[in-house]
C-alpha positions in Angstrom: 45.8 28.4 42.3 47.5 30.8 44.7 50.6 28.5 44.8 50.6 28.4 40.9 50.0 24.6 40.5 46.6 25.1 38.9 45.3 28.0 36.9 42.0 29.8 37.4 39.8 31.3 34.7 36.6 33.2 35.5 33.6 33.2 33.2 31.1 35.5 34.6 30.3 34.2 38.1 31.8 30.8 37.4 35.5 29.9 37.9 37.2 27.1 36.1 40.4 25.5 37.4 42.8 23.5 35.3 46.4 22.2 35.5 49.1 24.7 34.5 50.7 23.0 31.5 53.6 25.3 31.4 55.0 23.5 34.5 54.9 20.2 32.7 58.0 19.1 30.8 57.8 19.6 27.0 57.9 16.5 24.9 60.3 16.2 22.0 59.3 15.6 18.5 60.5 12.0 18.7 58.4 11.4 21.8 55.3 12.9 20.1 55.9 10.7 17.0 56.3 7.7 19.2 53.1 8.5 21.1 51.3 9.1 17.7 52.5 5.7 16.5 51.3 4.0 19.8 47.9 5.7 19.4 47.6 4.5 15.8 48.6 0.9 16.8 46.1 0.9 19.7 43.4 2.3 17.4 44.0 -0.4 14.9 44.0 -3.0 17.7 40.7 -1.5 18.9 39.2 -1.7 15.4 40.2 -5.3 15.1 38.7 -6.2 18.5 35.5 -4.4 17.6 35.3 -6.3 14.3 35.9 -9.6 16.1 33.2 -8.7 18.6 30.7 -7.9 15.8 31.6 -11.2 14.1 31.1 -13.1 17.3 27.7 -11.4 18.0 26.5 -12.4 14.5 27.6 -15.9 15.1 25.9 -16.0 18.5 22.7 -14.7 16.9 22.9 -17.4 14.3 23.4 -20.1 16.9 20.6 -18.8 19.1 18.2 -18.9 16.1 19.2 -22.4 15.0 17.7 -25.7 16.2 19.2 -27.6 19.2 20.4 -31.2 18.8 17.2 -32.7 20.4 15.0 -30.5 18.1 17.1 -31.7 15.1 16.6 -35.3 16.1 12.8 -34.8 16.3 12.8 -33.0 13.0 14.8 -35.8 11.3 12.4 -38.4 12.6 9.3 -36.5 11.4 10.9 -36.0 7.9 11.8 -39.7 7.7 8.2 -40.6 8.6 6.9 -38.2 5.9 9.4 -39.6 3.4 8.3 -43.2 4.1 4.6 -42.3 3.8 5.3 -40.5 0.5 7.3 -43.4 -0.8 4.5 -45.8 0.1 2.0 -43.5 -1.7 4.2 -43.3 -4.7 4.5 -47.1 -4.9 0.7 -47.5 -4.6 0.3 -45.0 -7.5 2.9 -46.7 -9.6 1.4 -50.2 -9.0 -2.1 -49.0 -9.9 -3.5 -50.4 -13.1 -6.1 -47.8 -13.8 -3.9 -45.1 -15.2 -5.4 -42.3 -17.3 -4.0 -42.0 -20.8 -3.0 -38.6 -22.1 -5.9 -38.9 -24.7 -8.4 -39.5 -22.0 -7.0 -36.6 -20.0 -7.2 -34.3 -23.0 -10.8 -35.4 -23.7 -11.8 -34.6 -20.1 -10.1 -31.2 -20.3 -11.9 -30.3 -23.5 -15.2 -31.4 -22.0 -14.6 -29.2 -18.9 -13.7 -26.2 -21.1 -16.9 -26.8 -23.1 -19.0 -27.0 -20.0 -17.4 -23.8 -18.5 -18.1 -21.9 -21.8 -21.7 -23.1 -21.7 -22.1 -22.2 -18.1 -20.6 -18.7 -18.6 -22.9 -18.2 -21.7 -26.0 -19.3 -19.8 -25.0 -17.3 -16.7 -24.9 -14.1 -18.9 -28.4 -15.0 -20.2 -29.7 -15.8 -16.7 -28.4 -12.5 -15.4 -30.9 -10.9 -17.7 -33.4 -13.3 -16.1 -36.6 -14.4 -17.8 -36.3 -11.2 -19.9 -33.9 -13.2 -22.1 -36.7 -15.6 -23.0 -39.0 -12.7 -23.6 -36.5 -11.2 -26.1 -36.1 -14.7 -27.7 -39.7 -14.7 -28.5 -39.6 -11.1 -29.8 -36.3 -11.6 -31.8 -36.3 -15.3 -32.7 -33.3 -15.3 -35.1 -30.9 -13.3 -33.0 -27.6 -15.0 -31.9 -27.3 -15.8 -28.2 -24.6 -13.2 -27.5 -26.8 -10.5 -29.1 -29.8 -11.8 -27.2 -27.8 -11.7 -23.9 -26.7 -8.1 -24.6 -30.3 -7.0 -25.4 -31.6 -8.8 -22.3 -28.9 -7.0 -20.2 -29.9 -3.7 -21.6 -33.6 -4.4 -21.0 -32.8 -5.4 -17.4 -30.7 -2.3 -16.9 -33.6 -0.1 -18.2 -36.1 -1.8 -15.8 -33.7 -1.4 -12.8 -33.1 2.3 -13.7 -36.7 3.2 -12.7 -37.1 0.4 -10.2 -37.3 1.7 -6.6 -35.6 -1.3 -5.0 -32.3 -3.0 -5.3 -31.2 -5.4 -8.1 -31.2 -8.3 -5.5 -34.8 -7.5 -4.4 -35.9 -7.3 -8.1 -34.3 -10.8 -8.7 -36.2 -12.1 -5.7 -39.6 -10.7 -6.8 -39.1 -12.0 -10.4 -37.8 -15.4 -9.2 -34.3 -15.3 -10.6 -31.7 -17.3 -8.7 -28.0 -16.6 -9.1 -24.9 -18.8 -8.6 -23.6 -16.4 -5.9 -26.8 -16.7 -4.0 -26.2 -20.4 -3.6 -22.5 -20.1 -3.1 -21.7 -21.8 -6.5 -18.5 -20.7 -8.2 -17.5 -21.2 -11.8 -14.7 -23.9 -11.7 -11.3 -22.9 -12.8 -9.8 -24.2 -16.0 -7.7 -27.3 -15.8 
């Protein structure tokens, strides 16, 4: 700094030293434009290399997540075995002589719907327990849905003043539910 090759600046108790740029030769406008062009070219080259690197990383990730050749061979063998078993099963089905006609299938579907409706109707009546039969005696000409509704109202009125739970009431009265036995209403076909 005393010889003038570097400059010194003091900021409080700190001192900063840096090269004296006045001693450096000044660049011409042509040299600056040339250097700017070189910077732009190198920046473009850097961008292209970074893009290529990202593309290669994505390709490497895809390759690492894909199956190896031995894994592919095993998978192909397993798929061929599955295909052969399905083909054999299909041939057995095609060669069977006891096919169901569309009319028979429709008849079975209608029966299943009828049984489901009846189950659902009876379940509503059973939810009201034996009180439904009591109401049937009291109101003999009432339709079943009105009877079910009246029985449900009667049951709700009893449970309102009952000190125990609905489940305990059902146990004492002797009403069994589908849920208690793990029985589910079958889905429609």
